[in-house]
Each structure stands twice: as C-alpha cells, then as structure tokens.
C-alpha positions in Angstrom: 0.0 0.0 0.0 2.9 2.4 0.9 4.4 1.8 -2.6 1.2 2.6 -4.3 0.7 5.8 -2.3 4.1 7.0 -3.3 3.1 6.8 -7.0 -0.3 8.3 -6.4 -2.2 5.0 -6.9 -4.8 3.0 -5.2 -3.6 0.1 -3.2 -2.5 -2.9 -5.3 -5.6 -4.9 -4.3 -8.0 -2.1 -5.3 -9.3 -1.6 -8.8 -8.1 1.7 -10.2 -11.0 3.1 -12.2 -11.6 6.1 -14.4 -14.2 8.8 -13.9 -14.4 10.4 -17.3 -15.5 7.2 -19.1 -18.5 6.6 -17.0 -21.7 7.7 -18.7 -23.3 10.4 -16.6 -27.0 11.3 -16.4 -26.2 14.5 -18.2 -24.8 12.5 -21.1 -27.7 10.1 -21.1 -30.1 13.1 -21.3 -28.1 15.0 -24.0 -29.5 15.2 -27.5 -27.1 12.7 -29.0 -27.7 10.9 -32.3 -28.2 7.1 -32.0 -24.7 6.6 -33.4 -23.1 9.1 -31.0 -24.9 7.5 -28.1 -23.6 4.1 -29.2 -20.1 5.4 -29.2 -20.5 6.9 -25.7 -21.9 3.5 -24.4 -19.0 1.7 -26.1 -16.5 3.9 -24.2 -17.9 2.7 -20.9 -18.1 -0.9 -22.1 -14.4 -0.9 -23.2 -13.3 0.6 -19.9 -15.2 -2.1 -18.0 -13.6 -4.9 -20.2 -10.2 -3.5 -19.4 -10.9 -3.1 -15.7 -12.0 -6.8 -15.5 -9.1 -8.1 -17.6 -6.4 -6.2 -15.8 -7.8 -7.2 -12.4 -7.9 -10.8 -13.4 -4.3 -10.7 -14.8 -3.1 -8.9 -11.6 -4.7 -11.6 -9.5 -3.3 -14.5 -11.7 0.2 -13.1 -11.6 0.3 -12.0 -7.9 2.7 -14.9 -7.1 5.5 -12.9 -8.8 5.6 -10.5 -5.8 4.5 -7.2 -4.4 7.0 -5.2 -6.4 5.7 -6.6 -9.7 2.2 -5.9 -8.4 3.1 -2.3 -8.3 4.1 -2.4 -12.0 0.7 -3.8 -12.8 -1.1 -1.2 -10.6 0.7 1.6 -12.6 -0.5 -0.1 -15.8 -4.1 -0.2 -14.5 -3.9 3.4 -13.5 -2.5 4.5 -16.8 -4.9 2.6 -19.0 -8.1 3.1 -17.0 -7.7 6.8 -16.3 -8.0 9.1 -19.2 -7.9 8.6 -22.9 -10.5 8.8 -25.7 -11.0 5.1 -26.4 -10.7 6.2 -30.1 -9.1 3.0 -31.4 -11.8 0.7 -30.0 -14.4 3.0 -31.3 -13.1 2.7 -34.8 -12.9 -1.1 -34.4 -16.5 -1.1 -33.2 -17.8 0.8 -36.2 -15.7 -1.5 -38.4 -17.6 -4.4 -36.9 -20.9 -2.7 -37.3 -20.1 -1.8 -40.9 -20.1 -5.5 -41.8 -22.0 -7.3 -39.2 -24.8 -4.7 -38.6 -25.5 -5.7 -35.0 -23.7 -5.3 -31.8 -20.6 -7.2 -30.9 -20.6 -9.6 -28.0 -18.3 -9.4 -25.0 -15.5 -11.5 -26.6 -15.3 -9.1 -29.5 -15.4 -6.1 -27.2 -12.4 -7.7 -25.3 -10.6 -7.9 -28.6 -11.2 -4.2 -29.2 -9.9 -3.4 -25.7 -6.5 -4.9 -26.7 -6.1 -1.8 -28.9 -6.0 0.3 -25.7 -3.2 -1.8 -24.2 -1.3 -1.4 -27.5 -1.9 2.3 -27.3 -0.7 2.3 -23.7 2.5 0.7 -24.7 3.0 3.2 -27.5 2.4 6.2 -25.2 4.6 5.0 -22.4 7.5 4.3 -24.8 6.9 7.5 -26.7 7.2 9.5 -23.4 10.5 7.8 -22.7 11.8 8.6 -26.2 10.6 12.2 -26.1 11.7 12.6 -22.4 8.2 14.0 -21.7 7.4 14.9 -18.1 3.5 14.9 -18.3 0.8 12.9 -20.0 -2.9 13.6 -19.6 -2.0 16.2 -17.1 -0.1 13.8 -14.8 3.5 12.7 -14.5 4.6 10.2 -17.1 5.4 6.6 -16.2 9.2 7.0 -16.2 8.9 10.2 -14.1 6.7 8.4 -11.5 9.1 5.4 -11.3 12.0 7.8 -10.9 10.2 9.5 -8.1 9.7 6.1 -6.4 13.4 5.4 -6.6 14.3 8.8 -5.0 11.7 8.4 -2.3 13.1 5.0 -1.4 16.7 6.3 -1.5 17.7 3.3 -3.7 21.1 2.9 -5.2 22.0 4.1 -8.7 20.4 6.6 -11.0 16.7 7.3 -10.3 16.2 8.5 -13.9 17.8 5.3 -15.3 15.5 3.2 -13.1 12.4 5.2 -14.2 13.2 4.7 -17.9 13.9 1.0 -17.3 10.7 0.5 -15.4 8.6 2.4 -18.0 10.1 0.3 -20.9 9.0 -2.9 -19.0 5.6 -1.3 -18.3 5.1 -0.7 -22.1 6.3 -4.2 -22.9 3.8 -5.7 -20.4 1.0 -3.7 -22.0 1.9 -5.0 -25.4 2.3 -8.6 -24.1 -1.1 -8.6 -22.6 -2.6 -7.1 -25.7 -1.2 -10.0 -27.6 -2.6 -12.4 -25.1 -6.1 -11.0 -25.7 -5.8 -11.1 -29.5 -4.4 -14.7 -29.6 -6.9 -15.9 -27.0 -10.1 -14.4 -28.2 -13.0 -16.9 -28.8 -13.8 -16.5 -32.5 -14.1 -18.9 -35.4 -10.8 -20.2 -36.9 -11.3 -18.2 -40.0 -12.0 -15.0 -38.0 -8.9 -15.7 -35.8 -6.7 -15.9 -38.9 -8.1 -12.7 -40.3 -7.6 -10.7 -37.1 -4.1 -12.0 -36.5 -3.1 -10.8 -39.9 -4.4 -7.3 -39.1 -2.8 -7.4 -35.7 0.6 -8.3 -37.1 0.3 -5.2 -39.4 -0.6 -2.9 -36.5 2.3 -3.9 -34.4 4.9 -3.7 -37.2 3.6 -0.4 -38.5 3.4 1.5 -35.2 7.0 0.4 -34.3 8.2 1.2 -37.8 6.5 4.6 -37.7 8.1 5.3 -34.3 11.5 4.5 -35.7 10.9 6.8 -38.7 10.0 9.5 -36.2 13.3 9.3 -34.3 15.2 9.2 -37.6 13.5 12.3 -38.8 14.3 14.1 -35.5 17.9 13.0 -35.5 18.5 13.9 -39.1 16.6 17.2 -38.8 14.5 16.2 -41.8 12.5 19.1 -43.3 10.5 17.3 -45.9 6.7 17.5 -45.6 6.5 14.1 -47.4 8.8 12.6 -44.8 6.6 14.0 -41.9 3.5 12.7 -43.6 5.0 9.3 -43.9 5.7 9.3 -40.2 2.1 10.3 -39.5 0.8 7.5 -41.7 2.6 4.7 -40.0 3.1 6.0 -36.4 -0.5 7.2 -36.0 -2.9 6.7 -38.9 -2.5 3.0 -39.3 -2.8 2.0 -35.6 -5.3 4.7 -34.7 -7.9 4.4 -37.5 -7.3 2.2 -40.6 -6.1 -1.0 -38.8 -8.7 -0.8 -36.0 -11.4 -0.5 -38.6 -10.0 -3.5 -40.5 -9.7 -5.4 -37.2 -13.4 -4.9 -36.4 -14.4 -5.8 -39.9 -12.1 -8.9 -40.0 -13.7 -10.1 -36.7 -17.1 -10.0 -38.4 -16.6 -11.3 -41.9 -14.2 -11.7 -44.9 -14.8 -8.5 -46.8 -11.8 -7.4 -48.9 -13.9 -4.6 -50.5 -14.5 -3.1 -47.1 -10.9 -3.7 -46.1 -9.8 -1.5 -49.0 -12.2 1.3 -48.3 -11.2 1.4 -44.7 -7.5 1.7 -45.8 -8.2 4.8 -47.7 -10.7 6.4 -45.2 -8.6 5.4 -42.2 -5.3 6.7 -43.6 -6.8 10.1 -44.4 -8.6 10.5 -41.1 -5.7 9.1 -39.2 -3.3 11.6 -40.7 -5.8 14.5 -40.2 -6.0 13.3 -36.5 -2.2 13.6 -36.1 -2.1 17.0 -37.9 -4.7 18.2 -35.4 -2.5 16.8 -32.6 0.5 18.7 -34.1 -1.5 21.9 -34.0 -2.6 21.4 -30.4 1.0 20.6 -29.5 2.0 24.1 -30.4 -1.2 26.1 -30.0 -3.3 24.1 -27.6 -4.2 25.0 -24.0 -2.2 22.8 -21.6 -5.1 22.8 -19.2 -7.1 21.0 -21.9 -4.5 18.9 -23.7 -2.8 17.7 -20.5 0.6 18.4 -22.1 2.9 21.4 -21.9 2.4 23.7 -24.9 5.4 23.8 -27.1 6.7 20.3 -26.3 7.1 19.4 -30.0 9.2 22.5 -30.5 11.4 21.7 -27.5 11.8 18.1 -28.4 12.7 18.8 -32.0 9.7 16.7 -33.3 9.7 16.9 -37.1 6.0 17.4 -37.6 4.1 18.4 -40.8 3.3 21.7 -39.2 6.9 22.6 -38.6 8.1 21.3 -42.0 5.4 23.5 -43.6 6.5 26.5 -41.5 10.2 26.1 -42.5 9.2 25.7 -46.2 6.9 28.7 -46.2 9.4 30.8 -44.2 12.2 30.0 -46.7 10.0 31.4 -49.5 8.8 34.5 -47.7 11.0 35.4 -44.6 14.5 33.9 -44.5 15.1 35.4 -41.0 12.1 33.5 -39.7 13.3 30.4 -41.4 16.7 30.7 -39.6 14.9 31.3 -36.3 12.8 28.1 -36.8 15.8 26.0 -37.7 17.9 27.2 -34.8 15.1 26.9 -32.2 13.5 23.5 -33.0 14.9 21.1 -30.5 16.3 23.7 -28.2 15.6 24.4 -24.5 13.1 27.1 -25.0 11.5 29.5 -22.6 7.8 30.2 -22.6 8.5 33.5 -24.3 10.5 31.9 -27.0 7.8 29.3 -27.6 5.3 32.2 -27.9 7.6 33.9 -30.5 7.8 30.7 -32.5 4.1 30.3 -32.4 3.7 33.8 -33.9 6.2 32.9 -36.6 4.4 29.7 -37.5 1.2 31.5 -37.8 2.5 34.5 -39.6 4.2 32.5 -42.4 0.9 30.7 -43.0 1.8 27.3 -41.6 -1.2 27.2 -39.2 -3.6 28.0 -42.0 -2.0 25.5 -44.2 -2.4 22.8 -41.5 -6.1 23.6 -41.1 -6.6 23.4 -44.9 -4.8 20.1 -45.0 -6.9 18.7 -42.2 -10.1 19.9 -43.9 -9.0 18.4 -47.3 -8.1 15.0 -45.8 -11.4 14.9 -43.9 -13.5 15.7 -46.9 -11.8 13.1 -49.0 -12.2 10.5 -46.4 -15.9 11.3 -45.9 -16.4 11.1 -49.7 -14.9 7.6 -49.7 -17.1 6.6 -46.8 -20.2 7.8 -48.5 -19.6 5.5 -51.4 -18.6 2.5 -49.2 -20.6 -0.7 -49.4 -21.3 -0.8 -45.7 -24.2 -0.6 -43.2 -25.8 2.9 -43.3 -25.7 3.2 -39.5 -22.0 2.6 -39.6 -21.5 5.3 -42.2 -23.2 7.8 -39.9 -21.3 6.6 -36.8 -17.9 6.8 -38.6 -18.7 10.2 -40.1 -19.4 11.6 -36.6 -16.4 9.9 -35.1 -14.1 11.2 -37.9 -15.3 14.7 -37.4 -14.8 14.6 -33.7 -11.3 13.1 -34.1 -10.1 15.9 -36.4 -11.9 18.8 -34.9 -11.0 18.8 -31.2 -9.3 20.8 -28.5 -7.6 17.9 -26.7 
C-alpha cells in the first residue's frame, strides 16, 4: 500500500478506475444521435472490459511478488484513467459496418486490446521524447524515478524510471497480444484478425523509428513527416482498428480497401490536429505542456510546412525556426515561434490540409458498401477526431 501511495495510486488490491468514461445522467439526457450514443456507451463498455481483464491478470500473476504488483497497478492506473478510447471506437464501427448488429463481450475484449497497445506506444513515446507529463499527470518514467528517489535506492533514479517504463510498455503489449491470440472466435476470423494485428504492431513500431530518424537527421521534408504520421499514427489509430473490427465480423476485402483509404486520411488528419494542439493548444485542456514538440525537435508536418513557407517569404524567420526547433526554449521563445508559425501561413495550411483530408475520407465513406448506421457513426467519429481541443 505504501508503494502505491508514493506513486499516487490506489492500493494494489484495489481496482483503479476512471471517472471520465462513466456515462453520466447528463450524457444520457443529452441530445445525442443514435450513433453518437452508441459510441458513448462503447467507451464505458471498453473501460469495463479493461478493468476486469487487468484485475484478473493482476490476480493471476500476484505470485510474482509485491514489487511486480506495483508495476501492474501503474499499468491499470494509466490505461483506465483518461484517454479517448478512439481506437476501440473505430474497431467497433468497423464491426458494425459489416455485421450490422452489436458485438458480443468476446469481440469487445478484442477491441480493448487496442487500448493496451496504445498504452505501450504512449509509455515508450514518453521515454523517447523525455516527456514529463501525459494527460495532465507525471509520465510513467517520471513516476518510477520519483519512487526510486523516495526509497533512496542505489544508482540513477532517472535510469530506473526509464527501465521500469520500458518494462511497463512491454507488459501492456504482451497482454494485448494475449487478448488477441486468446479471443474466442471462429478459426477463419482468428486468422483474419491475426493478420491485421501483425500489421498494426509492425507499422506502429516502424513509424516510431521513422519519427526518431526524422528528428535525429533534422528532416525538413513535408512528405517525410506525412510518412511518419501515416505509420506512427494513422495505421494503428484508424485504418487498422477499422479493419480489425471488420475482420472479426466477416471476410470483406472490398470493405478492407475502403477502410484503408478512409482510415489513412482521417488518421493523418487526426495527427495533424495533434500537431497543431502541441504548439497552439491549451495545456489545461490537452494535459501536455504547450510547445513540447518545439522543444523536443519533433519533425511534424506543421513545422516542416512552417520552414518551407518561411524559406520562401521570410529567411530570417526560417533561420529562427531552424535554430530553435529542439532547443531548450523559454515560454516567451515558444510564444515567439508560435507567432512565426502562424504569420508565415503554416497554421492556416495545416487547417486546410486537415479539412481536405477529412472531406476526401468522408467522400470515400459515402460510397462505401457498408451498413448505413456505420456510415453515420464513422462520419461523426471522424469529425470529432479531427476537430477537437484535446
């Protein structure tokens, strides 16, 4: 219990539950469309699936010891508290697009594996970027480093925090795999979902590597940044979850192809919105410090566009951008860069790109051979994913 309190957690034998994913009376009474209401209900159902699964796995593996139990408690806390449940939502509508009806609990558990994969990606991404906060709270490696300092253990607290966070992400990915390979579906459906799952894991890891290469090489190509967005974000956030849901329901290559096009466009637009929020967002809403992408040297489409536009119109601004990206910036310097990015037209260009990708995706969706309710649900989900403040 003392270990858990030092990390700001519930006791290891207590379920750590979220508050924001529970459907409130206000939400039930709100004027939601049928499809939007289904997505809201799904959010709660996925959280409950995760809660039960993580509790069961913690109980099954308690024999490993109390210190290991703390690792699992941190995983529970991270996965169950916060997050949009966006990936399971796309998987759900992928299922509905083909099957029509509601998925059973086994299929919902399959979709919840996407949240564990997402947890792995976020924890490892925070280590790679040396981020201090996530969802308005200390990142996993920072929390474990604090535990090391509080206990006055030997060695480097920061090194311990990074090591523990890597293992935490690995555990999340391992348990996601356990769900996918253990789900109770027909042999044909199992084969289909495993193929999609293999693509998801490979693409997100490949995209992450492309990201760190772009950062290390100071890449300025917009095409390079778009490629990172495609594999690091779009594939595992939208297109593959859609295909996972459809694959669990039936063998529909025609739908698989439509979801590839729709999902890539919406997924890239989602990441472009994230890039904008990373520079212009309100930290109180996003849960992350404003300007983190600038300080970390992240080679986003927004910044690549800003440098390209500045080269053509304001060479001094281009020099400032090149010398500042990846530097230890004060808040005043971040504000100055914000003004430069907007003044050269990069913010407007990003908004135009988001709008263009979203329109193209929705046009493809309108012509798709899928259930009409799923078209409506996916349209609403796509708009909320690309037009958001957090």
